[in-house]
C-alpha positions in Angstrom: 68.4 12.8 -89.7 71.8 13.1 -88.4 74.6 12.6 -90.9 76.7 10.6 -88.5 73.7 8.6 -88.3 73.1 8.0 -91.7 76.9 6.8 -92.2 76.4 4.3 -89.4 73.1 3.1 -91.2 75.1 2.8 -94.1 77.9 0.4 -92.3 74.6 -1.5 -90.7 73.0 -2.3 -93.7 76.0 -3.3 -96.1 76.6 -6.0 -93.0 73.3 -7.2 -93.6 73.0 -7.4 -97.7 75.9 -9.6 -97.7 74.0 -12.4 -96.7 72.2 -12.5 -99.4 74.8 -11.7 -102.0 77.3 -14.1 -100.9 75.4 -17.1 -100.8 75.0 -19.0 -104.1 76.2 -21.8 -106.2 77.8 -21.2 -110.1 76.0 -23.4 -112.5 78.0 -22.2 -115.6 78.5 -24.8 -118.3 81.6 -22.8 -120.0 83.9 -25.4 -118.3 82.9 -28.2 -120.5 82.6 -26.2 -123.6 86.3 -27.5 -124.5 84.8 -31.3 -123.9 82.1 -30.7 -126.4 85.0 -29.5 -128.9 87.0 -32.3 -128.2 84.4 -34.7 -129.2 84.8 -33.9 -132.5 81.5 -32.3 -133.4 82.5 -28.6 -134.8 85.7 -29.0 -133.2 87.8 -26.2 -134.8 85.1 -25.4 -137.0 83.9 -21.3 -136.9 80.5 -22.4 -138.5 79.5 -24.0 -135.0 78.1 -21.9 -132.5 77.7 -22.5 -128.7 75.4 -21.0 -126.6 74.3 -21.5 -122.3 71.7 -20.6 -120.8 68.3 -21.9 -119.1 65.4 -23.9 -120.8 62.3 -21.5 -121.3 60.1 -23.6 -123.2 60.0 -27.0 -124.8 58.0 -28.0 -127.4 57.9 -31.2 -129.9 61.5 -31.6 -130.8 62.3 -27.8 -130.4 63.1 -25.5 -127.3 63.6 -22.0 -126.2 66.9 -20.8 -124.7 67.1 -18.1 -122.9 71.1 -17.4 -123.1 72.9 -15.7 -120.1 73.3 -13.1 -122.5 71.1 -12.3 -125.9 68.1 -12.6 -127.0 66.2 -15.7 -126.9 67.1 -18.8 -129.2 65.3 -21.4 -131.1 66.8 -24.6 -131.0 65.7 -27.5 -133.2 66.9 -31.2 -132.1 67.3 -34.0 -134.3 67.4 -37.6 -134.1 71.1 -37.4 -134.3 71.7 -34.8 -131.7 73.3 -36.0 -128.7 72.0 -35.0 -125.4 73.7 -36.1 -122.2 73.6 -35.3 -118.7 76.8 -33.8 -116.5 76.6 -32.9 -112.6 77.1 -29.5 -111.4 80.9 -29.0 -110.8 82.1 -31.3 -113.6 84.3 -30.1 -115.9 84.5 -32.7 -119.2 82.3 -35.4 -120.4 84.0 -38.1 -118.6 81.2 -39.1 -116.4 78.4 -37.7 -118.9 75.3 -39.8 -118.9 73.3 -40.1 -122.3 69.7 -39.0 -121.7 66.6 -38.6 -123.9 64.9 -35.6 -125.2 62.0 -36.2 -122.9 64.1 -35.9 -119.9 64.6 -32.4 -120.5 62.6 -30.0 -118.2 62.3 -26.4 -118.1 64.8 -24.5 -116.0 67.3 -26.8 -116.8 70.7 -25.4 -117.6 72.2 -26.4 -121.0 75.0 -26.1 -123.1 73.9 -26.0 -126.6 76.2 -26.6 -130.3 74.9 -26.8 -133.7 74.8 -24.7 -136.8 73.2 -21.4 -136.6 70.2 -21.0 -138.9 69.6 -18.0 -141.3 68.2 -15.2 -139.2 70.9 -15.9 -136.1 68.0 -16.4 -133.4 67.7 -20.1 -134.4 70.2 -22.9 -134.1 69.9 -27.0 -135.0 71.8 -28.6 -132.2 74.3 -31.2 -132.5 74.9 -31.6 -128.8 73.5 -30.8 -125.7 75.0 -31.0 -122.3 72.2 -30.5 -119.8 72.4 -29.6 -115.7 69.3 -30.5 -114.5 67.2 -27.7 -112.2 66.9 -30.9 -109.8 70.8 -31.3 -109.4 71.4 -27.9 -109.5 69.1 -27.7 -106.5 70.7 -30.2 -104.5 74.0 -28.6 -105.2 73.0 -25.4 -104.1 71.7 -26.8 -100.9 75.1 -28.4 -100.3 76.9 -25.5 -101.2 74.7 -23.2 -98.6 75.2 -25.4 -96.3 78.8 -25.8 -96.5 79.3 -22.2 -96.9 77.4 -21.5 -93.5 79.6 -24.3 -91.8 83.4 -23.4 -93.1 82.2 -19.7 -94.2 83.4 -16.2 -92.9 82.6 -12.9 -94.0 83.1 -9.3 -93.4 84.9 -5.9 -94.5 88.4 -6.0 -95.6 90.8 -4.1 -93.7 94.1 -5.1 -95.2 95.4 -7.0 -98.3 98.5 -8.2 -98.8 99.3 -9.5 -101.9 102.8 -10.5 -101.4 101.9 -12.8 -98.5 99.0 -13.5 -100.3 96.3 -12.6 -97.4 93.4 -10.6 -96.6 92.1 -9.8 -92.9 89.0 -8.8 -92.8 86.3 -8.5 -89.5 83.9 -10.9 -88.4 81.8 -10.1 -85.7 84.6 -7.3 -84.6 87.4 -10.0 -84.4 90.2 -9.8 -86.9 90.5 -13.0 -89.4 93.5 -13.5 -91.5 92.6 -15.5 -94.6 95.0 -17.2 -96.4 95.0 -18.2 -100.4 97.1 -20.2 -102.3 97.4 -21.3 -105.9 94.8 -23.6 -105.4 92.4 -21.0 -104.0 89.5 -20.1 -106.4 88.9 -16.3 -106.5 85.7 -14.6 -107.4 84.6 -11.0 -108.1 81.1 -9.9 -108.3 80.4 -8.0 -111.4 79.6 -4.4 -110.9 76.3 -4.2 -112.0 75.0 -7.6 -110.3 74.7 -9.6 -107.1 74.2 -12.8 -108.6 76.7 -15.5 -107.9 76.4 -16.8 -111.3 77.6 -13.2 -112.6 81.0 -13.6 -110.8 83.9 -13.5 -112.6 87.5 -14.6 -112.1 89.3 -12.4 -109.9 92.5 -11.9 -108.3 93.6 -10.9 -105.0 94.8 -7.7 -106.3 91.7 -6.6 -106.9 90.6 -6.4 -103.5 91.0 -3.5 -101.4 90.2 -2.5 -98.0 86.3 -1.5 -97.4 85.3 -4.3 -99.8 83.1 -7.1 -98.7 85.1 -10.6 -98.6 83.4 -13.9 -98.0 85.9 -16.9 -97.9 85.3 -20.4 -96.9 88.1 -23.2 -96.2 89.6 -24.6 -92.9 89.9 -22.6 -89.9 92.5 -22.5 -86.9 91.7 -24.2 -83.8 90.8 -20.5 -82.4 89.4 -19.2 -85.6 91.8 -16.3 -85.9 92.8 -17.7 -89.7 91.2 -19.5 -92.6 93.1 -21.4 -95.1 91.0 -20.3 -98.1 89.5 -22.6 -101.1 87.1 -20.5 -102.6 87.2 -16.3 -102.0 84.2 -14.0 -103.4 84.4 -10.7 -103.3 83.1 -7.3 -104.2 82.3 -3.6 -103.8 79.0 -2.2 -102.7 77.3 1.2 -102.2 75.5 2.2 -99.1 73.3 5.0 -99.5 71.3 7.3 -97.0 68.3 9.6 -97.8 65.2 10.4 -99.1 63.4 9.6 -102.2 63.2 12.3 -104.9 61.4 10.3 -107.8 60.8 7.0 -108.6 60.2 5.3 -112.3 58.2 2.2 -112.7 58.7 2.4 -116.7 62.2 2.1 -116.0 62.6 0.7 -112.7 64.6 3.0 -111.1 64.3 5.3 -107.8 65.8 8.6 -107.4 67.5 9.4 -103.7 68.8 12.6 -102.3 72.2 11.2 -100.3 72.4 12.6 -96.9 75.9 12.6 -96.6 77.1 14.0 -100.4 73.5 16.0 -101.2 73.8 14.4 -104.3 70.8 12.7 -106.2 71.9 9.1 -106.6 69.6 6.9 -108.8 69.7 2.7 -108.4 67.8 0.2 -110.4 65.0 -2.3 -108.9 65.3 -5.7 -110.4 63.6 -8.9 -109.4 66.3 -9.8 -107.3 66.0 -6.7 -105.2 64.8 -7.0 -102.1 62.2 -4.2 -100.9 60.6 -4.1 -97.2 59.3 -1.2 -94.8 60.0 -2.0 -91.2 57.2 -1.9 -88.8 57.5 0.9 -86.8 57.9 -1.1 -83.3 61.0 -3.1 -85.2 62.6 0.0 -86.3 62.4 1.3 -82.7 63.9 -1.8 -81.6 66.7 -1.8 -83.9 67.3 1.8 -82.4 67.2 1.3 -79.2 70.2 -1.8 -80.1 72.4 0.7 -82.0 72.3 3.4 -79.3 73.6 0.6 -76.8 76.5 -0.3 -79.3 77.2 3.3 -79.6 77.2 3.6 -76.1 79.8 1.1 -75.6 78.0 -2.3 -75.1 79.3 -5.5 -75.8 78.6 -5.4 -79.8 76.5 -9.0 -80.7 75.6 -9.6 -76.8 71.7 -8.7 -76.4 70.6 -7.6 -73.0 69.0 -10.0 -71.2 65.4 -8.0 -71.2 66.0 -8.2 -74.9 66.6 -11.7 -75.4 63.8 -14.3 -75.9 63.1 -16.5 -72.8 64.1 -20.2 -73.5 61.6 -22.4 -74.8 59.5 -19.4 -76.5 58.3 -19.8 -79.9 58.9 -16.9 -81.9 55.5 -15.6 -83.4 55.2 -15.4 -87.1 55.8 -11.9 -89.1 55.9 -8.3 -87.5 54.0 -9.4 -84.6 56.6 -11.7 -83.3 59.5 -9.7 -83.9 57.8 -6.4 -82.7 57.3 -8.1 -79.4 60.8 -9.0 -78.9 60.6 -12.6 -79.5 63.9 -12.9 -81.9 65.0 -16.1 -80.4 63.9 -17.9 -83.6 66.2 -15.3 -85.9 69.5 -15.5 -84.2 72.9 -16.2 -85.4 74.6 -18.8 -83.7 77.1 -16.4 -82.3 73.9 -14.1 -80.6 73.3 -11.4 -83.0 69.6 -11.0 -84.7 69.7 -12.6 -88.4 68.2 -9.9 -90.0 67.6 -11.4 -93.4 65.5 -14.0 -92.0 63.5 -11.0 -90.0 63.1 -9.6 -93.5 61.8 -13.0 -95.0 59.0 -12.7 -93.0 57.9 -8.9 -93.7 55.5 -8.0 -96.8 57.7 -7.0 -99.5 57.3 -3.6 -100.9 56.6 -2.8 -104.8 58.3 0.1 -106.4 55.4 2.0 -106.7 54.8 1.6 -103.3 58.0 4.4 -102.7 56.8 8.0 -102.7 58.4 11.1 -102.6 60.0 12.2 -99.1 60.3 8.4 -97.7 63.5 7.9 -95.8 65.6 4.9 -96.7 68.5 2.8 -96.8 69.7 1.0 -99.9 72.8 -1.4 -100.0 73.3 -1.4 -103.8 76.4 -2.5 -106.2 78.8 -0.2 -107.2 77.0 0.2 -110.5 78.1 1.6 -113.8 77.5 4.9 -115.6 76.5 6.0 -112.0 73.9 4.0 -111.6 74.0 0.5 -109.1 71.1 -2.5 -108.6 69.7 -2.1 -105.3 70.4 -5.1 -103.5 68.1 -4.0 -100.5 65.9 -1.3 -99.8 64.3 -0.4 -96.9 61.7 2.0 -95.6 60.6 3.4 -92.2 64.4 3.4 -91.2 64.1 7.2 -89.3 64.3 5.8 -85.8 67.3 3.5 -87.0 69.1 6.9 -88.5 68.4 8.9 -85.8 69.6 6.1 -83.1 73.4 6.6 -83.5 74.6 10.1 -84.4 78.0 10.0 -82.5 78.9 5.7 -83.6 81.8 4.8 -85.3 81.3 2.4 -88.3 82.8 -0.8 -86.9 80.5 -0.8 -83.9 77.7 -0.8 -85.7 78.8 -2.9 -88.6 79.6 -6.1 -86.5 76.5 -6.6 -84.2 74.2 -6.3 -87.6 76.3 -8.0 -89.9 74.8 -11.3 -92.0 77.6 -13.9 -92.3 75.2 -16.1 -94.0 71.4 -17.0 -94.4 69.7 -18.4 -91.2 71.9 -21.1 -89.8 75.0 -19.4 -90.2 77.5 -21.6 -87.8 80.6 -19.7 -89.2 82.7 -17.0 -87.7 85.0 -17.1 -84.7 
């Protein structure tokens, strides 16, 4: 595998992963914690504990809470326990609706407040604030559609903290993202790809080559966007061969082609592991060669475009046959996330020493990142564009958002 080819695929894969990484909806109840205190139930009392998490199980008048941090918590509800439901996005309890214990369901997100038991793994609740699983799913869908409709994303090329702007590249075009005092800025955690784990951030934390996704109001030609919300992060790209995998620790070690060093990434339930069928890998390789040769990014030759009215066959067979029309952004470039969703998933035990892989991972900590996407069967792609520059590879294969994205200029 040529080193320059490895560099090209790094950038191609970075574009691929951000579709998954940047879609999501925060369901944290931390905004209403202050309101709980203001109800008078334990306000100012050091003996009152508060925990946020998901309901793991319910039995009688007790529930098991899986908190956002720490071990599972046994929560006892008394007849006097106040249980209220709030909609996702609410920041206080003004619009809270009283509900009953029987209205709670596994998967609901809750904030519980009360007195801790002697073992620190139990709590007698005085207040339970609930965001139901169904409300969260509906809000997630609404936010997802809004990100797709009004969102743009790409690598940052410049950041001006004085002017409050970020310049990003979106499908080969520069877009100026303007921020204001009302813009919500978040930063992905170094070892997580979950939106819920993103922390409040600042413009100064964003650097060139970081991936940036913003939503807001675009001007007429799409060259500028007044951002209402921004999420950003630094990600690692690895192209190399597997040296070992450990199912016990859920890690895989890879010899990086460029640095010739061994790097380790964690595999979690959120990691996407797929093997590209040879036909698909070769088809991608042809596209990369054309891009490297100066073809217009994001525009497929007529011979590679599905004829109007054709329906794509499901799975690898349809994609390998060239009927990718169903898996396209509105701008014409293939939506690889949709394609991957139609491929069988790999398990960590399916990886073997010597397998060629490309990986998009978090920056990680202590030298170990978390895999977002890991692909095998990529040798034709790594060999496709040894002289390609990064931008020409990233642009046509960038995933701005999940399927149906209408964003971008």
